[in-house]
TORTIKOL-70750 format. One record per residue (C-alpha): x, y, z. Coordinates in steps of 0.02 Angstrom, whole numbers, m for minus. Last residue first. Layout:
N
<<X Y Z>>
...
This chain:
297
<<m4586 m2384 69>>
<<m4649 m2228 157>>
<<m4503 m2118 206>>
<<m4477 m2079 391>>
<<m4407 m1905 408>>
<<m4236 m1824 418>>
<<m4137 m1946 312>>
<<m3977 m2022 383>>
<<m3988 m2206 336>>
<<m3821 m2297 359>>
<<m3698 m2361 228>>
<<m3556 m2464 303>>
<<m3375 m2409 323>>
<<m3392 m2389 512>>
<<m3320 m2212 519>>
<<m3395 m2190 695>>
<<m3389 m2000 704>>
<<m3463 m1966 533>>
<<m3601 m2094 559>>
<<m3647 m2020 728>>
<<m3644 m1842 663>>
<<m3756 m1887 516>>
<<m3883 m1967 632>>
<<m3893 m1808 736>>
<<m3892 m1704 577>>
<<m4051 m1786 511>>
<<m4029 m1740 329>>
<<m4164 m1685 206>>
<<m4115 m1501 181>>
<<m3941 m1548 120>>
<<m4011 m1678 1>>
<<m3971 m1610 m174>>
<<m3851 m1750 m216>>
<<m3712 m1628 m264>>
<<m3749 m1518 m114>>
<<m3747 m1666 4>>
<<m3584 m1733 m71>>
<<m3501 m1563 m56>>
<<m3563 m1549 123>>
<<m3495 m1720 166>>
<<m3324 m1686 92>>
<<m3313 m1524 191>>
<<m3364 m1619 346>>
<<m3226 m1747 312>>
<<m3082 m1622 294>>
<<m3006 m1677 129>>
<<m2940 m1852 102>>
<<m2760 m1905 74>>
<<m2712 m1977 243>>
<<m2686 m2150 166>>
<<m2813 m2239 279>>
<<m2932 m2093 294>>
<<m3059 m2193 393>>
<<m3222 m2230 301>>
<<m3393 m2146 297>>
<<m3555 m2207 215>>
<<m3713 m2100 214>>
<<m3886 m2148 153>>
<<m4038 m2044 106>>
<<m4210 m2123 86>>
<<m4321 m2065 m58>>
<<m4370 m2238 m123>>
<<m4253 m2218 m273>>
<<m4109 m2201 m153>>
<<m4025 m2037 m108>>
<<m3838 m2056 m96>>
<<m3691 m1999 11>>
<<m3511 m2059 12>>
<<m3368 m1996 120>>
<<m3201 m2087 99>>
<<m3175 m2055 m86>>
<<m3006 m2103 m160>>
<<m3026 m2159 m340>>
<<m2958 m2296 m454>>
<<m3034 m2297 m629>>
<<m3008 m2450 m738>>
<<m3047 m2436 m924>>
<<m3062 m2593 m1032>>
<<m2919 m2613 m1156>>
<<m2910 m2801 m1144>>
<<m3078 m2869 m1090>>
<<m3164 m2884 m922>>
<<m3308 m2996 m867>>
<<m3225 m3169 m870>>
<<m3081 m3111 m760>>
<<m3205 m3029 m642>>
<<m3288 m3196 m606>>
<<m3123 m3286 m582>>
<<m3060 m3149 m466>>
<<m3224 m3158 m369>>
<<m3204 m3344 m339>>
<<m3022 m3322 m288>>
<<m3066 m3182 m164>>
<<m2994 m3024 m237>>
<<m2831 m2931 m212>>
<<m2782 m2763 m287>>
<<m2596 m2733 m303>>
<<m2505 m2601 m202>>
<<m2386 m2707 m97>>
<<m2535 m2789 m11>>
<<m2598 m2776 168>>
<<m2739 m2647 174>>
<<m2882 m2764 218>>
<<m3044 m2814 132>>
<<m2959 m2971 66>>
<<m2825 m3046 179>>
<<m2947 m3183 232>>
<<m2932 m3255 54>>
<<m2747 m3300 72>>
<<m2692 m3386 m90>>
<<m2749 m3232 m183>>
<<m2839 m3177 m340>>
<<m2778 m3036 m449>>
<<m2793 m2854 m501>>
<<m2634 m2775 m566>>
<<m2458 m2707 m546>>
<<m2322 m2666 m671>>
<<m2371 m2487 m710>>
<<m2472 m2397 m842>>
<<m2565 m2505 m876>>
<<m2651 m2641 m778>>
<<m2627 m2830 m776>>
<<m2774 m2943 m736>>
<<m2710 m3103 m653>>
<<m2812 m3256 m610>>
<<m2749 m3413 m521>>
<<m2694 m3343 m353>>
<<m2570 m3200 m357>>
<<m2495 m3250 m189>>
<<m2419 m3409 m266>>
<<m2394 m3540 m130>>
<<m2544 m3646 m184>>
<<m2482 m3664 m362>>
<<m2412 m3565 m508>>
<<m2224 m3533 m495>>
<<m2149 m3407 m372>>
<<m2000 m3305 m433>>
<<m1856 m3207 m356>>
<<m1880 m3262 m176>>
<<m1779 m3195 m30>>
<<m1797 m3305 123>>
<<m1860 m3197 268>>
<<m1754 m3086 380>>
<<m1877 m2942 369>>
<<m1747 m2832 284>>
<<m1717 m2968 153>>
<<m1902 m2992 119>>
<<m1921 m2802 98>>
<<m1775 m2804 m24>>
<<m1857 m2941 m125>>
<<m2016 m2836 m123>>
<<m1923 m2688 m199>>
<<m1835 m2803 m324>>
<<m2004 m2860 m393>>
<<m2045 m3046 m369>>
<<m2081 m3131 m534>>
<<m2248 m3214 m496>>
<<m2285 m3353 m620>>
<<m2459 m3332 m691>>
<<m2586 m3470 m673>>
<<m2713 m3387 m789>>
<<m2664 m3225 m875>>
<<m2754 m3067 m932>>
<<m2659 m2915 m995>>
<<m2665 m2727 m1018>>
<<m2829 m2679 m934>>
<<m2829 m2490 m930>>
<<m2786 m2365 m794>>
<<m2855 m2199 m732>>
<<m2800 m2127 m565>>
<<m2757 m2180 m389>>
<<m2605 m2277 m333>>
<<m2618 m2424 m211>>
<<m2511 m2374 m63>>
<<m2355 m2462 m5>>
<<m2326 m2374 163>>
<<m2514 m2368 195>>
<<m2541 m2551 148>>
<<m2597 m2583 m29>>
<<m2770 m2652 m61>>
<<m2884 m2800 m26>>
<<m3048 m2803 m119>>
<<m3234 m2824 m85>>
<<m3335 m2864 m242>>
<<m3464 m2784 m356>>
<<m3550 m2841 m514>>
<<m3645 m2779 m668>>
<<m3686 m2599 m621>>
<<m3769 m2522 m773>>
<<m3707 m2395 m900>>
<<m3686 m2523 m1039>>
<<m3576 m2630 m926>>
<<m3506 m2579 m758>>
<<m3398 m2672 m631>>
<<m3375 m2607 m453>>
<<m3228 m2641 m337>>
<<m3239 m2606 m151>>
<<m3109 m2569 m17>>
<<m3207 m2414 35>>
<<m3052 m2309 69>>
<<m2982 m2361 m102>>
<<m3133 m2343 m217>>
<<m3111 m2455 m369>>
<<m3212 m2428 m529>>
<<m3204 m2551 m674>>
<<m3263 m2533 m852>>
<<m3416 m2467 m942>>
<<m3532 m2317 m942>>
<<m3473 m2276 m768>>
<<m3582 m2241 m617>>
<<m3521 m2155 m460>>
<<m3470 m2196 m282>>
<<m3583 m2351 m269>>
<<m3641 m2343 m89>>
<<m3612 m2495 20>>
<<m3723 m2612 121>>
<<m3625 m2756 196>>
<<m3726 m2786 354>>
<<m3715 m2947 454>>
<<m3813 m3011 604>>
<<m3738 m3176 659>>
<<m3818 m3345 692>>
<<m3720 m3489 770>>
<<m3747 m3653 677>>
<<m3562 m3691 665>>
<<m3469 m3607 810>>
<<m3384 m3440 838>>
<<m3223 m3416 935>>
<<m3213 m3233 984>>
<<m3074 m3126 911>>
<<m3187 m2974 884>>
<<m3267 m3003 1053>>
<<m3456 m3030 1049>>
<<m3607 m2916 1060>>
<<m3669 m2956 883>>
<<m3659 m2777 817>>
<<m3490 m2754 901>>
<<m3416 m2914 831>>
<<m3474 m2880 654>>
<<m3404 m2704 670>>
<<m3236 m2773 725>>
<<m3242 m2894 578>>
<<m3254 m2747 456>>
<<m3382 m2788 322>>
<<m3352 m2830 139>>
<<m3436 m3001 116>>
<<m3289 m3121 102>>
<<m3163 m3023 204>>
<<m3289 m2998 345>>
<<m3326 m3185 354>>
<<m3141 m3232 358>>
<<m3102 m3101 490>>
<<m3249 m3158 595>>
<<m3207 m3343 596>>
<<m3282 m3482 491>>
<<m3207 m3657 478>>
<<m3375 m3746 489>>
<<m3516 m3629 439>>
<<m3595 m3488 539>>
<<m3776 m3450 495>>
<<m3796 m3274 427>>
<<m3936 m3150 466>>
<<m3961 m3004 348>>
<<m3924 m2822 309>>
<<m3896 m2798 122>>
<<m3772 m2763 m16>>
<<m3778 m2626 m146>>
<<m3845 m2447 m136>>
<<m3838 m2332 m287>>
<<m4021 m2329 m339>>
<<m4040 m2219 m494>>
<<m4048 m2035 m452>>
<<m4198 m1955 m369>>
<<m4279 m1814 m468>>
<<m4217 m1637 m436>>
<<m4312 m1536 m307>>
<<m4170 m1557 m183>>
<<m4063 m1446 m294>>
<<m4165 m1296 m242>>
<<m4146 m1342 m60>>
<<m3959 m1361 m86>>
<<m3940 m1188 m160>>
<<m4036 m1110 m17>>
<<m3944 m1209 118>>
<<m3765 m1184 62>>
<<m3724 m1027 162>>
<<m3821 m1090 313>>
<<m3726 m1255 312>>
<<m3560 m1164 298>>
<<m3600 m1063 453>>
<<m3655 m1217 549>>
<<m3494 m1306 499>>
<<m3387 m1159 552>>
<<m3482 m1153 720>>
<<m3452 m1336 764>>
<<m3607 m1446 763>>
<<m3689 m1487 930>>
C-alpha cells in the first residue's frame, strides 16, 4: 500500500501525466542485456560484476549462490546489466554517479557505454560540467598531498610519485578534466571498477579506458550528474525503472524523484505500482520493467 502523501500527489499529477502519455515514445534509452554467461578461468563474482556493470551481490542472489562463493570454469550464470541512459547529449561524455556508468555521445547518438569506479563517500567525485583538458599515455602519477597524508595516517609508505608500469593506479590511459586536477583513467585493479573506492577520479577497465581515449578529443564536454532514480519508455512501449542507493546522500526523496521522472516521460498512467514499489525498495541498480500491461513485441 502506498503512503497517503504519495497517493495524494499521484492524484494531483494524474491528469497532466495522462495528457503527456499521448506523446510519441522517445528514442530507446536502454543499454545492456539479460543473458547467460559461462564462467572462465580466474573469474569471481566481483570481477564479473566490475566488468559488466552489475552488483556481485545481485548476481549471487539471482543465481542462488553466496556472494563470495567459489565459482568454477564452465559454470553458467544468469547476468543482467540493463541500464537506462539518463539523458542524451549531442556530443561528449555523461557520467551518472549513483549508476556508476559512463556514456559517450557523438552526433546526438549513443556511441559507447562503460561501467566506472568512482570516489568513495568521504572523497566524492564532484558533479557538474567539465571539459577534456589533456590526454596522456603512460602518465606518471604525482601523488597529491591529500593522498600522501591519507597514506601516512594509514601507516603505509608515503609515495610522492609512481612511474608508469604495473604499480601505477592510473593504468595506461589518462584523460584529464578541467576544472580540477582529477580525471578519467584506467586502473591496475580492474575488479575495483563499479565500486566507490577512488579518491574522486573515474576509473575504467583498461580495455574501456583505451577505447574511450580514442573516442574523445581535447575540449570535449563531460557532464557529471547525480540521478539515482531513472525511468524510460522504450520504443516498443514498455516502461523501465532503475533505482540506486543514495551513496553520497545527495538525492531528493526517492518517490518525489520517481514522480518527476514519470511526469517527464508521460507514463504515470502506465505504471504497475506493485512492480514500482518492489524496484524502489530493492534499489538493485538494474533496469526493471514496470509497465501496467503486457506490451506486444
